[in-house]
C-alpha positions in Angstrom: 99.4 53.9 96.0 100.2 57.6 95.6 103.6 58.7 94.3 106.2 60.5 96.5 105.5 63.6 94.3 101.8 63.2 94.0 101.2 66.3 96.1 103.5 68.4 93.9 101.6 67.3 90.8 98.3 68.2 92.3 99.4 71.6 93.6 98.4 73.7 90.5 95.0 71.9 90.3 94.2 73.0 93.9 95.4 76.5 93.1 93.2 76.8 90.0 90.2 75.5 91.9 90.6 78.3 94.4 90.8 80.9 91.6 94.6 81.3 91.3 95.5 81.7 87.6 99.0 83.2 87.8 102.3 82.1 89.1 105.5 84.2 89.2 108.5 81.8 89.1 112.2 82.5 89.8 114.7 80.0 88.4 116.4 77.4 90.5 117.2 73.8 90.9 115.6 72.7 94.1 112.3 74.1 92.9 112.5 72.2 89.5 109.6 69.8 90.5 107.4 72.8 91.4 108.2 74.6 88.2 107.5 71.5 86.1 104.2 71.0 87.9 103.0 74.6 87.2 104.3 75.1 83.7 102.7 71.8 82.7 99.3 72.9 83.9 97.3 74.8 81.2 95.2 76.6 83.8 98.1 78.6 85.3 99.8 81.5 83.5 103.5 81.2 84.5 105.8 84.2 84.4 109.6 83.9 84.9 111.4 86.7 86.8 115.0 86.1 87.9 115.3 88.5 90.8 113.2 87.2 93.7 112.9 90.6 95.3 111.5 92.0 92.1 109.4 88.9 91.5 107.7 89.4 94.9 106.7 93.0 94.1 105.6 91.9 90.6 103.3 89.3 92.0 102.0 91.9 94.5 101.1 94.3 91.6 99.3 91.5 89.9 97.3 90.4 92.9 96.5 94.1 93.6 94.7 94.3 90.2 93.3 90.7 90.1 91.9 90.8 93.7 93.0 87.2 93.9 96.1 85.4 95.2 99.1 85.0 92.9 101.6 82.1 93.5 105.3 82.9 94.1 107.7 80.0 93.5 111.3 80.0 94.4 114.3 77.7 95.1 115.9 77.2 98.5 118.3 79.4 100.5 118.5 83.1 100.3 116.2 83.2 97.3 113.3 83.0 99.8 114.8 85.8 101.9 114.5 88.1 99.0 110.7 87.9 99.1 110.7 89.7 102.6 110.2 93.3 101.5 107.3 92.4 99.1 105.6 90.1 101.6 105.9 92.7 104.3 104.2 95.3 102.0 101.5 92.8 101.0 100.9 91.9 104.7 100.2 95.6 105.5 98.4 96.3 102.3 96.2 93.2 102.8 97.1 91.7 99.4 96.9 87.9 99.1 100.0 86.0 97.9 100.8 82.3 98.1 104.6 81.7 98.6 105.7 78.2 97.6 109.3 77.7 98.5 111.3 74.6 97.7 113.5 73.4 100.6 116.1 70.7 101.4 114.6 67.8 103.3 114.6 68.2 107.1 117.5 65.8 107.7 119.9 68.2 105.8 119.1 71.4 107.6 122.1 72.7 109.6 124.3 70.0 108.1 126.6 72.2 105.9 124.7 71.3 102.8 124.7 73.8 100.0 122.1 76.5 99.7 120.4 75.4 102.9 118.9 77.8 105.5 116.2 77.4 108.2 113.2 78.1 105.9 110.4 76.9 108.1 108.4 79.8 109.6 110.8 82.2 107.9 108.4 85.2 107.9 107.0 85.3 111.4 106.0 89.0 111.2 105.2 89.3 107.4 102.7 86.6 106.6 99.3 85.5 108.0 100.4 81.9 108.5 103.3 79.5 107.7 103.1 75.9 106.7 105.4 73.0 105.9 104.3 70.1 103.8 105.3 66.4 104.1 108.5 65.7 102.2 106.9 62.9 100.3 103.3 61.8 99.7 103.5 58.0 99.1 101.3 57.4 102.2 97.6 58.3 101.9 97.8 60.2 105.2 100.7 62.3 103.9 98.9 63.1 100.6 95.7 64.0 102.6 97.8 66.3 104.8 99.6 67.9 101.8 96.2 68.7 100.2 94.8 70.0 103.4 97.7 72.3 104.0 97.5 73.9 100.5 93.7 74.3 100.8 94.1 75.9 104.2 96.9 78.2 103.2 95.0 79.6 100.2 91.8 80.0 102.2 93.6 81.9 104.9 95.2 84.2 102.3 91.7 85.4 101.1 89.5 85.3 104.3 89.2 88.1 106.8 91.9 90.6 106.1 93.6 89.2 103.0 97.4 88.7 103.1 100.4 86.5 102.2 100.9 83.0 103.4 104.0 80.8 103.1 104.1 77.1 102.3 107.6 75.5 102.6 107.9 72.4 100.5 110.9 70.0 101.3 112.0 68.0 98.2 114.5 65.1 98.0 116.7 64.4 95.0 116.5 63.4 92.2 114.7 66.7 91.2 114.3 66.2 87.5 112.2 63.1 87.3 108.9 63.1 85.5 106.0 63.9 87.8 103.1 61.5 88.3 100.0 62.1 86.3 96.9 63.6 88.0 94.1 61.2 86.9 91.5 62.5 89.3 91.3 66.2 90.1 91.7 66.6 93.9 88.6 67.9 95.7 89.1 71.2 97.4 88.1 72.6 100.8 86.6 76.1 100.7 85.5 78.6 103.3 82.2 80.4 103.1 81.9 83.6 105.1 79.2 86.2 105.5 79.1 89.8 106.3 78.9 90.7 110.0 75.8 92.5 111.2 75.0 94.5 114.4 72.1 93.8 116.6 69.2 96.2 116.6 70.0 97.6 120.1 73.6 98.3 118.9 72.2 100.2 115.9 69.9 102.1 118.2 72.8 103.1 120.5 74.9 104.2 117.5 72.1 106.3 116.0 71.4 108.0 119.3 75.0 109.0 119.7 75.2 110.0 116.1 72.3 112.4 116.6 74.0 114.0 119.6 77.1 115.2 117.7 77.0 118.5 115.9 80.4 118.7 114.1 81.1 115.4 112.4 84.3 114.7 110.4 84.7 111.6 108.2 88.3 110.7 107.2 88.7 108.1 104.4 92.0 106.3 104.4 93.8 104.1 101.8 91.7 101.7 99.7 92.9 100.0 96.5 89.3 99.5 95.3 86.7 101.9 94.2 83.4 101.6 96.2 80.6 103.4 94.3 78.0 102.6 97.0 80.1 104.1 99.7 80.9 107.1 97.5 77.2 107.7 97.0 76.3 107.7 100.7 79.2 109.9 101.6 78.4 112.3 98.8 74.9 112.7 100.1 76.1 113.4 103.6 78.5 116.0 102.5 76.0 117.6 100.2 73.3 117.7 102.9 75.7 119.2 105.5 75.6 116.1 107.7 79.4 115.8 107.8 82.7 117.0 106.4 84.3 114.3 104.3 88.1 114.2 103.8 89.3 111.7 101.2 92.8 111.6 99.8 93.2 110.3 96.2 94.5 107.0 97.6 91.1 106.4 99.2 89.8 106.1 95.6 86.8 108.2 96.6 86.8 111.2 94.3 83.6 113.3 94.2 83.8 117.1 94.1 82.3 117.8 97.5 85.0 115.9 99.3 88.2 117.5 100.6 90.9 115.7 98.6 94.0 117.5 99.9 93.9 117.5 103.7 97.6 118.6 103.8 96.7 121.9 102.1 93.3 122.2 103.8 94.7 121.9 107.4 97.5 124.3 106.5 94.8 126.8 105.4 92.8 126.6 108.7 93.6 129.7 110.8 91.4 129.0 113.8 92.3 125.3 114.4 90.3 125.1 117.6 87.0 126.2 115.9 87.2 123.4 113.4 87.8 120.7 116.0 85.2 117.9 115.4 82.9 116.5 118.0 82.9 113.1 116.3 85.6 111.6 114.0 84.7 108.6 111.9 87.5 106.8 110.1 87.4 104.2 107.4 90.0 102.5 105.2 93.8 102.4 105.9 96.4 105.1 106.5 96.3 108.7 105.2 99.4 110.4 103.8 98.9 113.8 105.3 101.1 114.4 108.3 99.4 117.7 109.0 96.0 116.0 109.3 97.4 113.4 111.7 99.1 116.0 113.8 96.0 118.2 113.8 93.6 115.5 115.0 96.0 114.3 117.7 96.3 117.9 119.0 92.6 118.8 118.6 91.1 115.5 119.7 87.4 114.8 119.0 85.1 113.9 121.8 84.7 110.4 120.2 86.4 108.6 117.4 84.7 105.6 115.7 86.7 103.3 113.4 84.5 101.4 110.9 86.0 98.3 109.4 84.8 94.7 109.0 88.2 93.3 109.9 90.6 95.8 111.5 90.2 96.9 115.2 92.1 99.1 117.6 93.6 101.2 114.9 94.1 104.4 116.9 96.1 106.6 114.5 94.7 109.8 116.1 95.0 108.7 119.8 91.3 109.2 120.4 89.7 105.9 119.5 86.5 105.2 121.5 84.6 102.6 119.4 85.3 99.9 116.9 82.4 99.2 114.6 83.0 95.9 112.9 81.0 96.2 109.7 81.4 97.1 106.1 81.7 100.9 105.7 79.2 101.2 102.9 76.6 99.4 105.0 77.3 101.6 108.0 76.8 104.8 106.1 73.7 103.4 104.3 72.1 103.0 107.8 73.5 106.2 109.2 73.0 108.7 106.4 70.1 111.2 106.9 69.6 110.2 110.6 71.4 113.1 112.3 71.2 116.8 112.6 72.8 118.9 109.9 75.4 121.6 110.7 75.5 124.0 107.8 77.9 126.3 109.5 80.5 123.6 110.1 80.3 122.2 106.6 80.1 125.6 104.9 83.3 126.8 106.7 85.1 123.7 105.5 83.9 124.3 101.9 85.0 127.9 102.0 88.5 127.1 103.4 88.9 124.3 100.8 87.8 126.5 97.9 90.0 129.4 98.8 93.0 127.0 99.3 92.4 125.6 95.8 92.3 129.1 94.3 95.5 129.9 96.1 97.0 126.7 94.8 96.1 127.6 91.2 97.4 131.1 91.5 100.7 130.0 93.0 101.3 127.4 90.3 100.6 129.9 87.5 103.6 131.9 88.8 105.9 129.1 89.9 109.2 128.4 88.2 110.1 125.0 86.8 110.4 122.6 89.8 109.1 119.3 91.1 105.7 121.0 91.9 105.4 122.6 88.5 106.4 119.3 86.8 103.8 117.4 88.7 101.2 119.9 87.8 102.0 119.6 84.1 101.9 115.8 84.3 98.6 115.7 86.1 97.1 118.0 83.5 98.0 115.6 80.7 97.5 112.2 82.2 94.7 110.3 80.6 91.7 110.0 82.9 91.0 106.3 82.6 94.2 104.9 83.9 95.9 103.2 86.8 98.1 105.7 88.5 100.9 104.3 90.8 102.5 106.7 93.2 105.9 105.8 94.6 106.7 106.7 98.1 108.8 109.6 99.4 108.0 112.8 97.5 105.8 111.6 94.6 102.9 110.4 96.9 103.1 113.7 98.8 103.1 115.9 95.8 100.2 113.9 94.3 98.0 114.8 97.3 98.1 118.5 96.3 96.2 117.8 93.0 92.5 117.1 92.4 91.4 113.4 92.6 90.1 112.2 89.3 86.9 110.1 89.1 88.1 107.7 86.4 91.6 107.2 87.7 92.5 104.4 90.0 95.2 105.3 92.5 97.7 102.8 93.9 100.7 103.0 96.2 102.8 100.7 98.4 101.7 102.5 101.5 101.7 99.3 103.6 105.2 100.0 104.7 105.8 103.1 102.6 109.1 101.9 101.1 110.6 103.0 97.8 112.2 99.6 97.1 109.7 97.8 94.8 107.6 100.4 93.0 108.8 99.7 89.5 108.2 95.9 89.9 104.7 96.5 91.5 103.6 98.8 88.6 104.9 96.3 86.0 103.0 93.4 87.6 99.9 95.5 87.8 100.2 96.5 84.1 100.7 92.8 83.1 97.2 91.9 84.1 95.5 95.2 83.4 94.1 96.5 80.0 94.4 100.1 81.2 97.4 102.4 80.8 99.5 102.0 84.0 101.5 105.1 84.9 104.1 105.2 87.6 105.3 108.4 89.2 108.5 108.1 91.1 111.8 109.8 92.1 115.2 109.0 90.7 116.3 107.0 93.7 113.3 104.8 93.7 113.8 104.1 90.0 117.4 103.2 90.5 116.7 101.1 93.6 114.2 99.0 91.7 115.7 99.1 88.2 115.7 95.3 88.3 112.0 95.7 87.8 112.9 96.3 84.2 114.9 93.0 84.1 112.3 90.6 82.8 110.8 89.5 79.5 107.3 90.4 80.7 107.5 94.2 80.7 104.1 95.2 79.3 103.6 97.8 76.6 100.9 99.6 78.7 103.5 100.7 81.3 104.7 104.4 81.6 107.3 105.3 84.1 107.7 109.0 84.9 110.8 109.9 86.9 111.1 113.2 88.7 114.8 113.6 89.1 115.8 116.3 91.6 119.2 115.0 92.3 118.5 112.4 95.0 117.0 112.4 98.5 115.2 115.7 98.2 112.5 114.5 100.7 114.8 115.6 103.5 114.7 119.2 102.3 110.9 119.1 102.5 110.0 117.4 105.8 110.6 119.0 109.2 114.0 118.2 110.5 116.4 120.2 112.8 119.9 121.7 112.9 121.4 118.3 113.6 120.5 117.1 110.1 123.4 119.0 108.7 125.8 116.6 110.4 124.3 113.6 108.6 123.1 115.2 105.3 125.7 113.3 103.2 124.3 110.0 104.6 120.6 110.7 104.0 120.7 112.7 100.8 122.0 110.5 98.0 123.0 112.2 94.9 124.0 109.7 92.3 126.1 109.3 89.1 123.8 106.8 87.3 123.2 107.6 83.7 119.4 106.8 83.5 119.4 106.9 79.7 122.1 104.2 79.5 120.3 102.2 82.3 117.1 102.2 80.2 119.1 101.3 77.1 120.7 98.3 79.0 117.2 97.0 79.7 115.9 97.9 76.1 113.3 100.3 77.4 112.4 103.4 75.4 113.7 106.6 77.0 112.5 110.2 76.7 113.6 113.3 78.7 112.6 116.8 79.5 114.6 119.6 81.4 112.1 122.5 81.3 108.5 123.4 81.0 108.6 123.7 77.2 110.2 120.4 76.6 107.8 118.7 79.1 104.8 120.3 77.5 105.9 119.0 74.1 106.8 115.5 75.1 104.0 114.5 77.4 101.5 113.7 74.6 104.1 111.4 73.0 104.6 109.6 76.4 100.9 108.7 76.7 100.4 107.4 73.1 99.8 103.7 72.6 103.2 102.1 72.2 104.6 98.7 71.4 106.7 98.7 74.5 107.2 100.4 77.9 108.3 104.0 78.1 110.4 105.9 80.7 110.1 109.7 80.8 113.0 111.3 82.7 112.1 114.8 84.0 115.1 116.7 85.5 114.6 119.4 88.0 116.7 121.4 90.5 116.6 120.0 94.0 117.3 123.4 95.5 114.6 125.2 93.5 112.1 122.4 94.1 112.6 122.4 97.9 112.3 126.2 98.0 109.2 126.2 95.8 107.5 123.5 98.0 108.1 125.6 101.2 106.9 128.8 99.5 103.8 127.0 98.3 102.7 126.2 101.9 103.7 129.6 103.1 101.5 131.1 100.4 98.5 128.8 101.3 98.8 129.7 105.0 99.3 133.5 104.4 96.5 134.0 101.9 93.6 132.2 103.6 91.1 134.4 105.4 89.4 131.7 107.5 
């Protein structure tokens, strides 16, 4: 006869069989059986992080690097609710996570029992699926059902578009009894899936249409993985004047003949109508550039094809005409070299881009110390072979103005574009990566997620660079209106936090710079191998930074001849 906790004992065995090797655990009492089960299993690397909100993002960063699910284990009550931001981000970033939440048994829900909330199906809009296991597994049918749920949950997290799943596990007291032994490793249920293919007549229709378009524009959105085959096909098309390729750094496509800064490129186009594409082909996720999105919505292509093996009906530019459900590298392998070249269209794009880059360099050579100048200095010194994490708000926008680097892997929480978990995400990524992991963020994002420093697993290969412009400077950069003055005290958030003392409280090494000379001298020290994490605090003027940013785009627009 199985034991009432047999399913709990087998949990880590099933996880390991599916390739899960890491679990991020937050302390609690109701989840004591789950903790005991995982820490007793040699095949799972267990990490303890007290703050569940930080733990969720930490696991997200790990799964982002591992390309495998990471287990998240918490106790009952609001502990589970604190996973919400990270799970929402993982859902939209398509990162697999396995949430295992301990719960009170069903008879005690809504009975004024302590630390009890309605946990079943708690994340209806933030996970791919939710499950609840049998409370006990003494019956063979219950153990079979428990095993099936765990197998199904893990499989769903990694098939199709990956994402988080939630398994709620009710547990009755006593909670601290020894768990039953696992004498026979439970068999697992796996899913085998192949790549979709198009029929020959569908390819023929695509090729005929492709050949009919003269001005083709390919826009590459967010991707957390490098794709050398895709990069090769796109590079040949750009080189042979078959299409113009726009690829922000977050696409992780970084060859020289791509346009890497669409924000600057679009600003530099004088005759917007003349550059309007006949065909727009999009791959990957979202782009950061608001100018590009606005431009393509106003100057709509005749057709817009979105190529993705999973996502359909993503109509960012309000012109979608066809979903092509296939891997992008396979699509461009078939399509490259099959259509007419348009040297004029591609040459104009190259000239606009090259002149915009020259204007960029000239402006920066004269600019005073500001956010833009600081980012330029940082990017010039960052080691090439690293993982670069870009926090949301201003850092991810500034970063788009600088050249993409072939050996650098770019990451950002652009699923929901929040600032709330960037420290924890980068720390989790660094934990399972041998590379130097560098996080660029603003002062508010750092303070917001300073609990990301509150764990005993802060890796030595983590570098955090704070651009401190006094809080909320993004609202001086983006388009607003006169009404913003009435609410400015509520959207701009200057703070009185002493960042040096905050780092000291978490026992993290702190460095600082207030001007170009100090920054130039200290950057080599920041990137040296170190026995622990380092925070570099760069202080700039919010007013000067906002003025410089606006002058930059005015200069780009004014000094472009095309």
